[in-house]
C-alpha atoms as one frame of an Amber mdcrd trajectory, in Angstrom:
protein
 -43.840 -36.027   4.315 -41.070 -34.778   1.991 -41.492 -34.173  -1.417 -38.658
 -36.231  -3.164 -40.065 -35.120  -6.748 -37.301 -34.338  -9.200 -38.553 -30.608
  -9.564 -38.013 -30.587  -5.236 -35.244 -32.441  -5.649 -33.813 -29.532  -8.143
 -35.018 -26.909  -6.500 -33.538 -28.225  -2.757 -30.107 -28.696  -4.197 -30.012
 -25.083  -6.274 -31.032 -23.421  -2.723 -28.139 -25.619  -0.977 -25.888 -24.092
  -4.028 -27.237 -20.387  -3.412 -26.956 -20.721   0.320 -23.123 -22.075   0.088
 -22.600 -19.263  -1.979 -23.068 -16.764  -0.302 -21.849 -17.898   2.990 -18.526
 -17.913   1.088 -18.970 -14.803  -0.336 -19.811 -12.837  -3.720 -17.796 -14.843
  -6.384 -14.485 -12.672  -7.721 -14.668 -10.565  -4.354 -11.572  -8.848  -3.628
  -9.069 -11.005  -1.434  -8.043  -9.668   1.577  -4.244  -9.982   2.297  -1.895
  -9.684   4.867   1.919  -8.405   4.922   4.726 -10.220   5.698   7.086  -7.986
   7.324  10.398  -9.882   7.355   9.925 -10.324   3.201   8.701  -6.958   2.464
  10.330  -3.109   2.438   8.144   0.246   2.260  11.068   2.778   1.522  12.792
   5.503  -0.605  15.859   6.676  -2.858  16.380  10.118  -2.741  19.807  12.732
  -2.634  21.535  14.425  -0.306  24.597  16.826  -1.377  23.953  15.260  -5.219
  25.069  11.538  -3.046  22.256   9.394  -3.138  20.368   7.425  -0.232  17.903
   4.676   0.228  16.195   4.234   3.270  13.568   2.478   4.743  10.190   2.517
   7.048  10.399   0.046   9.432   6.876  -0.101  10.883   4.118   0.551   8.746
   0.390  -1.607   8.407  -2.159  -1.960   5.618  -5.529  -2.842   5.154  -4.618
  -4.866   1.288  -7.435  -6.028  -0.467  -7.196  -7.106  -4.242  -7.986  -9.336
  -6.942  -7.615  -8.951 -10.478 -10.772 -10.045 -11.139 -12.396  -7.946  -9.162
 -10.525  -4.420  -9.198 -13.760  -2.460  -8.457 -13.641  -4.118  -4.685  -9.630
  -3.721  -4.591  -7.957  -0.919  -2.167  -5.499  -0.468  -0.376  -5.360   1.318
   2.806  -1.308   2.271   4.063  -0.466   3.650   7.517   3.366   4.391   7.892
   5.022   5.141  11.232   7.310   8.089  10.064   9.326   7.849  13.362  10.873
   4.021  12.720  12.251   5.699   9.465  16.132   4.492   8.907  18.375   5.461
   6.258  22.223   3.956   7.553  23.128   7.038   8.917  22.769   7.447  12.581
  22.848  11.433  11.873  20.229  11.414   9.208  18.081   8.751  11.196  18.253
  11.434  14.122  17.023  14.605  12.297  14.481  13.206   9.848  11.923  12.943
  12.838  12.803  16.560  13.815  10.300  19.620  13.067  11.964  20.364   9.839
  11.144  16.734   8.086   8.717  14.260   9.286   7.837  16.336  12.581   6.809
  12.966  14.344   5.880  14.533  17.706   2.508  16.026  15.875   2.395  14.149
  12.969   3.172  10.487  13.745   1.435   8.637  10.515   1.666   8.848   7.067
  -1.033   7.654   5.028  -1.869   6.314   1.240  -5.529   5.175   0.848  -5.970
   3.906  -2.543 -10.078   3.497  -3.495  -9.667   3.091  -7.129  -7.216   0.314
  -8.663  -7.084  -0.060 -12.456  -4.908  -2.395 -15.103  -2.372  -1.040 -17.096
  -0.765  -2.163 -20.297   2.489  -3.174 -17.570   0.408  -4.117 -14.279  -1.642
  -2.133 -12.538  -2.232   1.252 -11.143  -3.686   2.349  -7.776  -5.146   5.895
  -7.556  -5.058   6.555  -4.218  -4.160   9.879  -1.680  -0.924  10.148  -0.143
  -0.908  12.307   3.275   1.878  13.514   5.178   2.473  16.316   7.767  -1.557
  16.914   7.146  -0.280  17.613   3.685  -2.339  15.184   1.187  -2.245  14.994
  -2.525  -3.253  12.487  -5.416  -0.541  10.044  -5.985  -0.968   7.366  -8.790
   1.175   4.095  -7.958   2.136   2.132 -10.670   2.840  -1.696  -9.597   2.696
  -5.580 -10.458   0.940  -7.914  -8.390   1.797 -12.109  -9.033  -0.061 -14.782
  -7.306   1.565 -17.952  -6.118  -0.813 -20.096  -4.442  -1.747 -17.897  -0.928
   1.048 -15.871  -1.905   1.285 -12.529  -3.602   4.404 -10.282  -4.715   3.829
  -6.651  -5.150   6.226  -4.076  -6.422   5.970  -0.764  -7.656   7.780   2.463
  -7.163   6.350   6.546  -7.733   8.253   9.674  -7.396   6.812  12.238  -5.229
   8.056  15.992  -4.753   8.912  15.655  -0.879   8.053  19.691  -0.703   4.774
  19.425  -2.069   3.841  17.295   1.548   6.057  20.048   3.857   8.990  17.439
   4.124  12.149  19.011   4.421  11.717  22.967   5.525  14.103  25.670   6.342
  17.661  25.139   5.290  16.707  21.791   3.755  14.473  22.978   1.087  17.256
  23.655  -1.130  17.845  21.300  -3.275  21.251  21.237  -3.833  21.166  20.255
   0.049  18.489  17.866  -0.694  16.931  16.671  -3.956  12.934  17.641  -4.188
  12.276  14.261  -5.763  11.414  11.387  -3.717  11.289   7.348  -5.201   8.957
   5.606  -3.197   9.414   2.304  -3.211   7.153  -1.289  -2.330   8.165  -4.212
  -2.423   5.545  -6.356  -0.418   5.461 -10.228  -0.094   1.885 -11.101   1.191
  -0.288 -14.003   2.130  -3.672 -14.417   1.745  -5.650 -13.228   4.992  -6.865
 -16.400   7.456
């Protein structure tokens, strides 16, 4: 016989609501996002012999988990295929995968892993570790994040010293030949993961 008293009904309703909450995940859990590559750019700005140029990586993947109301559970794990670099110059593009630069035969990927994300006055900051050519250094990426329904837009930029990561060796280590400072640009369109 089913107990239909008001207290029993209330208990069953609360239990059902609790189970529904467990099934949908914890409230405020960081949302998983997928990058829409056709509308995204992971690039950089640098100088060669005093002239500025832009480049981008055509192939990269990322585990992106972000919610403004759950920064503690948010994280970025980005993997970049360094051999996919393009700068609009065939001479430069053929040189960058070589030993003095990315040395893609030995180090085919660069990574950026950020487990600490925090709010700032102008948006957010990801505190993580950038690894290129097996050289790892902390890098803080300031960024903005705007959500519109099931889509999000992330824009950020940070300046790094390429020589700390062993990128551009030999004659290329001379800053008058190629500038040491490189501005990394993150311009991503994302959708909520299915």
